[in-house]
C-alpha positions as a printed Julia matrix, in Angstrom:
114×3 Matrix{Float64}:
  92.01  67.98  111.52
  93.86  71.14  112.58
  93.2   74.63  111.27
  96.62  74.69  109.62
  96.17  71.23  108.11
  92.71  72.08  106.87
  93.97  75.32  105.31
  96.86  73.51  103.61
  94.49  70.91  102.18
  91.89  73.45  100.98
  94.46  75.7    99.32
  96.32  72.77   97.77
  93.11  71.5    96.19
  92.11  75.0    95.13
  95.46  75.47   93.42
  95.02  72.14   91.62
  98.01  70.49   93.24
  98.27  66.88   94.3
  99.87  66.01   97.64
 102.87  64.71   95.71
 103.27  67.96   93.77
 103.06  70.14   96.88
 105.39  67.83   98.8
 107.97  68.06   96.0
 107.6   71.86   95.91
 108.46  72.12   99.61
 111.11  69.41   99.6
 109.22  66.91  101.76
 107.6   63.52  101.35
 103.97  63.0   100.44
 103.57  61.11  103.72
 104.72  64.07  105.8
 102.43  66.42  103.88
  99.54  64.01  104.59
 100.42  64.19  108.3
 100.39  68.0   108.14
  97.0   68.02  106.42
  95.44  65.41  108.7
  96.64  67.13  111.85
  98.84  64.2   112.92
 101.75  66.67  112.97
 100.76  69.98  114.53
 104.16  71.51  115.29
 105.08  72.33  111.69
 108.4   74.21  111.59
 108.12  77.88  110.66
 110.41  77.36  107.66
 108.0   74.7   106.34
 104.98  76.96  106.93
 106.75  79.63  104.88
 107.64  77.15  102.11
 104.08  75.83  101.97
 102.69  79.37  101.87
 105.02  80.26   98.99
 104.01  77.14   97.06
 100.32  77.86   97.67
 100.69  81.59   96.93
  99.32  82.8   100.25
 100.73  84.42  103.36
 102.03  82.29  106.22
  99.65  84.23  108.49
  96.6   83.2   106.52
  97.84  79.61  106.34
  97.98  79.33  110.12
  94.7   81.19  110.55
  96.05  84.47  111.96
  94.5   86.5   109.17
  91.57  85.92  106.88
  92.46  84.24  103.62
  92.01  86.47  100.64
  89.48  85.2    98.12
  90.98  83.6    95.02
  91.11  85.55   91.81
  87.84  85.13   89.93
  89.43  83.5    86.92
  90.87  80.76   89.09
  87.37  79.7    90.13
  85.65  80.37   86.83
  88.02  78.47   84.59
  88.93  75.02   85.91
  90.27  74.19   82.44
  92.98  76.81   82.92
  94.01  75.07   86.18
  94.18  71.79   84.26
  96.42  73.35   81.61
  98.64  74.9    84.28
  98.89  71.57   86.1
  99.9   69.84   82.87
 102.4   72.61   82.19
 104.14  71.99   85.52
 104.82  68.44   84.38
 106.34  69.54   81.05
 109.82  70.55   80.07
 110.42  74.18   79.15
 110.58  73.1    75.5
 107.18  71.39   75.74
 105.64  74.43   77.43
 106.91  76.6    74.58
 105.36  74.16   72.06
 102.06  74.32   73.93
 102.13  78.12   73.83
 102.84  78.11   70.1
  99.92  75.7    69.51
  97.6   77.97   71.47
  98.77  80.99   69.51
  98.06  79.2    66.23
  94.66  77.92   67.43
  93.6   81.27   68.93
  95.57  84.04   67.18
  93.07  86.74   68.15
  93.58  86.0    71.87
  97.33  86.61   71.9
  98.38  90.21   71.36
 102.16  90.07   71.34
């Protein structure tokens, strides 16, 4: 596996994305993303590196190993349930996301200070 491929895979998993979700976010096929991650394709175009970095919320430099990756925000590691909710939310329509927010506000009114 290449450094770039390994970094893509680690960050994708950390962000709670499947290969299909990341591939869709960058406008590529799951198969090509697999080739990036496995190191089968090592000459990833710069535009794709930038798109992957945007989707994974990191810098292109850290993705290719030119700079140290910043540690994730603590809440991202501490609350895997929040990642699950966010992942479900990406699969919902805007209307469904609004319904989910309203349900949370009703269930936990003291946690939402609007």
